[in-house]
C-alpha positions as CSV (number, residue, x, y, z in Angstrom):
1,M,44.1,-41.9,-3.3
2,E,46.3,-42.8,-0.8
3,P,46.3,-46.7,-0.4
4,N,46.2,-46.9,3.2
5,V,43.5,-44.4,3.5
6,R,41.4,-46.1,0.8
7,F,41.9,-49.4,2.9
8,W,40.4,-48.0,6.0
9,I,37.5,-46.1,4.3
10,A,36.6,-49.2,2.3
11,E,37.1,-51.4,5.3
12,R,34.4,-50.9,8.2
13,H,35.4,-52.9,10.9
14,S,34.2,-54.1,14.1
15,F,36.1,-53.9,17.4
16,I,36.8,-57.4,17.1
17,Q,38.0,-57.1,13.5
18,R,40.0,-53.9,14.3
19,F,41.6,-55.9,17.4
20,L,42.8,-58.8,15.1
21,Q,43.9,-56.3,12.1
22,W,46.2,-54.5,14.8
23,T,47.6,-57.7,16.1
24,E,48.9,-58.5,12.4
25,L,50.2,-54.9,12.4
26,L,52.0,-55.3,15.4
27,D,54.0,-57.9,14.2
28,P,57.6,-57.2,15.1
29,I,58.8,-58.5,11.6
30,N,57.1,-55.3,10.2
31,L,60.2,-53.5,11.8
32,I,62.8,-55.4,9.8
33,V,61.1,-55.4,6.4
34,S,63.2,-54.3,3.5
35,I,62.1,-50.8,1.7
36,E,62.4,-52.7,-1.4
37,K,59.4,-55.0,-0.2
38,I,57.2,-52.2,1.2
39,E,57.9,-50.5,-2.2
40,K,56.9,-53.5,-4.5
41,S,53.8,-53.9,-1.9
42,R,52.7,-50.3,-2.7
43,Q,53.1,-50.7,-6.3
44,L,50.9,-53.5,-6.4
45,L,48.3,-51.7,-4.2
46,L,48.6,-48.6,-6.4
47,T,48.3,-50.6,-9.8
48,N,45.4,-52.4,-8.9
49,E,43.2,-50.5,-6.6
50,D,40.0,-52.3,-7.1
51,A,41.1,-55.9,-6.7
52,A,43.3,-54.9,-3.8
53,I,40.0,-54.0,-1.7
54,R,37.8,-56.9,-2.9
55,D,40.8,-59.5,-3.4
56,L,41.5,-59.7,0.6
57,E,41.8,-63.5,0.6
58,N,44.8,-63.5,-1.7
59,Q,47.7,-64.1,0.4
60,R,50.1,-61.9,-1.7
61,I,47.5,-59.1,-1.6
62,K,46.9,-59.3,2.1
63,D,50.9,-59.3,2.8
64,A,51.0,-56.0,0.7
65,W,48.4,-54.4,2.9
66,K,50.1,-55.5,6.1
67,R,53.3,-54.1,4.9
68,S,51.8,-50.7,3.7
69,L,49.5,-50.3,6.5
70,S,52.3,-51.0,9.3
71,T,55.0,-49.1,7.5
72,V,53.7,-46.2,5.5
73,H,52.1,-42.9,7.2
74,P,48.4,-42.5,5.4
75,D,48.5,-38.9,5.4
76,S,51.9,-38.2,4.1
77,S,52.5,-41.6,2.2
78,K,55.9,-41.3,3.7
79,L,57.8,-44.3,5.2
80,I,57.5,-44.4,9.3
81,P,60.8,-44.3,10.7
82,V,61.4,-48.0,12.2
83,P,61.8,-47.1,15.9
84,F,58.4,-45.0,15.7
85,R,56.3,-47.7,13.8
86,P,53.3,-49.2,15.8
87,A,55.2,-52.7,16.2
88,A,58.2,-50.8,17.9
89,F,55.8,-49.3,20.5
90,L,55.4,-52.2,22.9
91,P,59.2,-53.2,23.1
92,F,60.3,-49.4,23.7
93,T,57.6,-48.4,25.9
94,A,57.2,-51.7,28.2
95,P,60.6,-51.4,29.9
96,M,60.3,-47.9,30.2
97,V,56.9,-48.1,31.9
98,F,58.3,-50.6,34.2
99,F,61.5,-48.6,35.3
100,S,59.2,-45.5,35.8
101,M,56.8,-47.2,38.2
102,L,59.7,-48.5,40.5
103,S,59.8,-47.4,44.0
104,V,63.1,-45.4,44.5
105,K,64.5,-43.4,47.5
106,S,66.4,-40.9,45.4
107,L,65.1,-38.7,42.5
108,K,67.9,-38.8,40.5
109,S,67.5,-42.5,39.9
110,L,64.0,-41.8,38.4
111,I,65.0,-38.9,36.0
112,L,66.3,-40.9,33.2
113,P,63.6,-43.5,33.0
114,Q,60.8,-40.6,33.2
115,V,62.6,-38.4,30.6
116,S,63.3,-41.8,28.1
117,F,59.8,-42.6,28.4
118,Y,58.3,-39.5,27.7
119,T,60.8,-38.3,24.8
120,Y,59.8,-41.7,23.2
121,T,56.0,-41.2,23.7
122,T,55.9,-37.6,22.6
123,T,58.1,-38.4,19.3
124,F,55.9,-41.4,18.5
125,N,52.7,-39.2,18.9
126,M,54.1,-36.4,16.7
127,V,55.4,-39.1,13.8
128,N,52.2,-40.9,13.9
129,G,49.8,-37.8,14.4
130,N,47.9,-36.3,11.6
131,A,50.1,-34.7,8.8
132,S,47.4,-33.1,6.7
133,Y,48.0,-29.7,7.8
134,N,50.9,-27.6,7.5
135,R,53.4,-27.6,10.4
136,R,56.9,-26.3,10.3
137,L,59.9,-28.2,11.6
138,Y,60.8,-25.2,14.2
139,E,57.2,-25.8,15.6
140,S,57.6,-29.3,15.9
141,L,61.0,-28.8,17.6
142,L,59.6,-26.3,20.1
143,L,56.6,-28.1,21.0
144,G,58.1,-31.3,21.6
145,T,60.9,-29.9,23.8
146,G,58.3,-28.3,25.9
147,V,56.0,-31.5,26.1
148,I,59.0,-33.4,26.9
149,A,60.2,-31.2,29.8
150,S,56.6,-30.5,31.1
151,S,55.6,-34.4,31.0
152,S,59.0,-35.4,32.8
153,F,58.6,-32.9,35.5
154,F,55.0,-33.8,36.3
155,G,55.9,-37.6,36.0
156,L,58.3,-36.8,38.9
157,F,55.9,-35.2,40.9
158,P,54.9,-38.6,42.8
159,V,58.5,-39.1,44.1
160,L,58.7,-35.8,45.8
161,F,55.1,-36.3,47.3
162,Q,56.4,-39.8,48.6
163,M,59.0,-38.3,50.2
164,R,56.7,-36.7,52.5
165,V,53.8,-38.9,52.7
166,N,53.6,-42.2,54.6
167,H,50.2,-43.3,53.7
168,V,50.9,-46.7,52.0
169,L,47.7,-46.3,49.7
170,L,48.4,-43.1,48.2
171,K,51.9,-43.9,47.8
172,R,50.9,-46.8,45.8
173,A,48.2,-45.0,44.0
174,L,49.4,-41.7,43.0
175,P,52.3,-42.9,40.5
176,I,49.3,-44.8,38.6
177,I,47.1,-41.8,38.5
178,V,49.9,-39.4,37.7
179,L,51.2,-41.8,34.8
180,T,47.8,-42.1,33.3
181,H,46.8,-38.3,33.3
182,V,50.2,-37.4,32.1
183,S,50.2,-39.7,29.2
184,G,46.9,-38.6,28.2
185,M,47.8,-35.0,28.0
186,N,51.1,-35.7,26.3
187,V,48.9,-36.6,23.3
188,V,46.6,-33.3,23.8
189,A,49.7,-31.2,23.8
190,T,51.7,-33.2,21.3
191,R,49.0,-32.9,18.8
192,S,47.6,-29.6,20.1
193,L,47.9,-28.0,16.7
194,E,45.5,-30.3,15.0
195,P,42.4,-28.6,16.8
196,I,43.9,-25.2,16.2
197,R,44.5,-25.4,12.5
198,G,42.2,-28.4,11.6
199,I,42.8,-31.8,9.7
200,E,41.7,-32.8,6.2
201,V,38.2,-33.9,5.7
202,M,37.1,-36.2,2.9
203,D,33.9,-37.5,1.3
204,K,33.2,-41.3,0.9
205,E,35.4,-41.0,-2.4
206,G,38.5,-40.0,-0.6
207,N,38.1,-36.4,-2.3
208,V,39.5,-33.6,0.2
209,M,36.6,-31.3,1.2
210,G,38.6,-28.8,3.3
211,Y,39.8,-28.6,6.9
212,S,38.1,-29.1,10.0
213,R,38.8,-28.0,13.6
214,K,36.1,-30.1,15.2
215,A,37.6,-33.2,13.4
216,G,40.9,-32.3,14.8
217,T,39.7,-32.1,18.3
218,K,37.9,-35.5,17.9
219,A,40.8,-37.1,16.4
220,V,43.1,-35.7,19.5
221,K,40.6,-36.9,22.3
222,D,40.1,-40.2,20.8
223,T,43.7,-40.9,20.5
224,A,44.2,-39.2,24.2
225,T,41.5,-41.9,25.3
226,S,43.4,-44.9,24.0
227,R,46.6,-43.9,25.7
228,I,44.8,-43.3,28.9
229,V,43.4,-46.8,29.0
230,L,46.9,-48.1,27.7
231,F,49.1,-46.8,30.5
232,G,46.3,-46.7,33.1
233,T,45.8,-50.4,33.1
234,T,49.4,-51.3,32.2
235,A,50.3,-49.3,35.5
236,F,47.3,-50.8,37.4
237,I,47.4,-54.5,37.1
238,P,51.0,-55.1,37.8
239,E,50.6,-53.3,41.0
240,V,47.3,-55.0,42.2
241,F,49.1,-58.6,41.4
242,S,52.6,-57.4,43.0
243,H,50.5,-56.5,46.1
244,F,49.3,-60.2,46.6
245,F,52.8,-61.7,45.1
246,V,54.6,-60.2,48.2
247,R,52.2,-62.3,50.7
248,T,53.3,-65.5,49.1
249,Q,56.0,-68.2,50.6
250,F,57.9,-67.6,47.5
251,F,58.7,-64.1,47.6
252,R,59.7,-64.7,51.4
253,Q,62.1,-67.4,50.0
254,Y,63.4,-65.2,47.0
255,P,62.8,-61.4,47.5
256,W,64.7,-60.6,44.5
257,S,61.5,-62.3,42.3
258,L,59.4,-59.5,42.6
259,W,61.4,-57.5,39.9
260,T,61.0,-60.5,37.5
261,F,57.3,-60.9,38.5
262,K,56.6,-57.1,38.0
263,L,58.5,-56.7,34.9
264,S,56.9,-60.2,33.5
265,C,53.3,-58.7,34.3
266,T,54.1,-55.4,32.9
267,V,55.2,-56.8,29.7
268,L,52.2,-59.0,29.4
269,V,49.8,-56.6,30.3
270,M,50.8,-54.3,27.8
271,G,51.1,-56.8,25.2
272,L,47.4,-57.2,25.2
273,M,46.5,-53.5,25.9
274,V,48.7,-52.3,22.9
275,P,46.4,-53.8,19.9
276,L,43.4,-53.3,22.4
277,S,43.8,-49.6,22.9
278,F,44.6,-49.2,19.5
279,S,41.5,-50.7,18.4
280,L,39.3,-48.5,20.3
281,F,38.5,-46.0,17.7
282,P,38.4,-46.8,13.7
283,Q,41.4,-44.9,12.1
284,I,38.6,-43.3,9.7
285,G,35.9,-41.3,11.6
286,R,32.7,-41.5,9.8
287,M,29.8,-38.8,10.1
288,K,26.5,-39.0,8.1
289,G,23.2,-37.0,7.8
290,W,22.6,-33.7,9.7
291,L,26.0,-34.4,11.5
292,A,27.9,-33.9,8.1
293,G,25.8,-31.1,7.3
294,W,26.6,-29.5,10.7
295,L,30.3,-30.3,10.3
296,A,30.3,-28.9,6.8
297,G,29.9,-25.2,8.4
298,F,33.3,-25.6,9.9
299,I,35.4,-26.3,7.1
300,R,36.9,-24.1,4.1
301,S,35.5,-25.5,1.5
302,W,31.9,-27.1,1.2
303,T,30.3,-30.1,-0.8
304,P,26.8,-31.6,-0.4
305,A,28.3,-35.3,0.2
306,D,26.5,-36.9,3.0
307,L,29.7,-38.9,4.4
308,L,32.4,-37.4,5.6
309,C,35.6,-38.9,6.7
310,F,38.7,-37.9,8.7
311,C,41.8,-39.3,9.7
312,L,41.8,-40.3,13.5
313,L,45.3,-42.0,13.5
314,P,45.1,-43.8,17.0
315,V,48.6,-45.7,16.3
316,L,49.2,-43.5,20.2
317,G,49.7,-32.5,27.6
318,F,48.7,-29.6,28.2
319,W,49.4,-30.6,31.9
320,L,46.9,-31.6,34.2
321,M,46.3,-28.2,35.6
322,L,45.6,-26.6,32.5
323,V,42.8,-29.3,31.3
324,P,39.6,-27.2,32.2
325,S,40.8,-24.0,30.4
326,I,41.7,-26.0,27.2
327,L,38.4,-27.8,27.4
328,R,36.5,-24.4,27.7
329,S,38.4,-22.9,25.0
330,W,37.3,-25.7,22.4
331,Y,33.9,-26.1,23.1
332,V,32.8,-22.5,24.3
């Protein structure tokens, strides 16, 4: 069994434990660890499976798990490209969110930040999404291009609206609302093939039982929820703090300090929210009893095991106007 999957099945962490685990996996050092060290760590985990799970207090075993979980995709067992590893998410997206939320008078000045932000998040969602189903290269390219274009378009909508509206509260709130919803829908659209084709479902021993569309739907929904919490909070709190900061005497003396204050606030809030949002849901979803039997009816091959597991991969749209029709098509 893939070591990363085995780890998440064996370790049933609480939210606090998952949060602490993610603070270690998001360590920037994981971006520069050599391939040789990763291969040695994987070899250690593969050759001594039982000890690797039981002996987590051993520093050598602990470091091996840290390298493996932060650099290797649990479905494909392939190395995750450095820019799209979980530890790279904060350094790349925090500046993009900051520039995307700036008040500008020209639409052109916001096109590059928006396109850059949604290009990165779309690619991140694809790379770290569930890889247990068949997906052709041209499907990924066409889907990714469409999601980037549509997400960028709806991300620019607040600027078009602000040019025609003078209501101060609405002009401040609309960019936050749009960023939050488009970020969630970006996940839904990027990983839209998972609810259509289904993702692998396993028993407690890690044996693949088949593919489930319901499991794919839940995986996408949980990931989208975590992104909504992440980017909604990251966009909202700096705006609130900035509202009070501009009323201070310090701002009147140094008006340029607003940029520095807002950027610092964005990075700090997002630095806390990234591990928190990644920890909202466990990496492996678990279903027991009657629910496991109910789900078994939706997969291609059946076994009487009571415990089903499926990979959710929350490390991260069908456009706002299409949400009702999408939800109806899934649940009708």
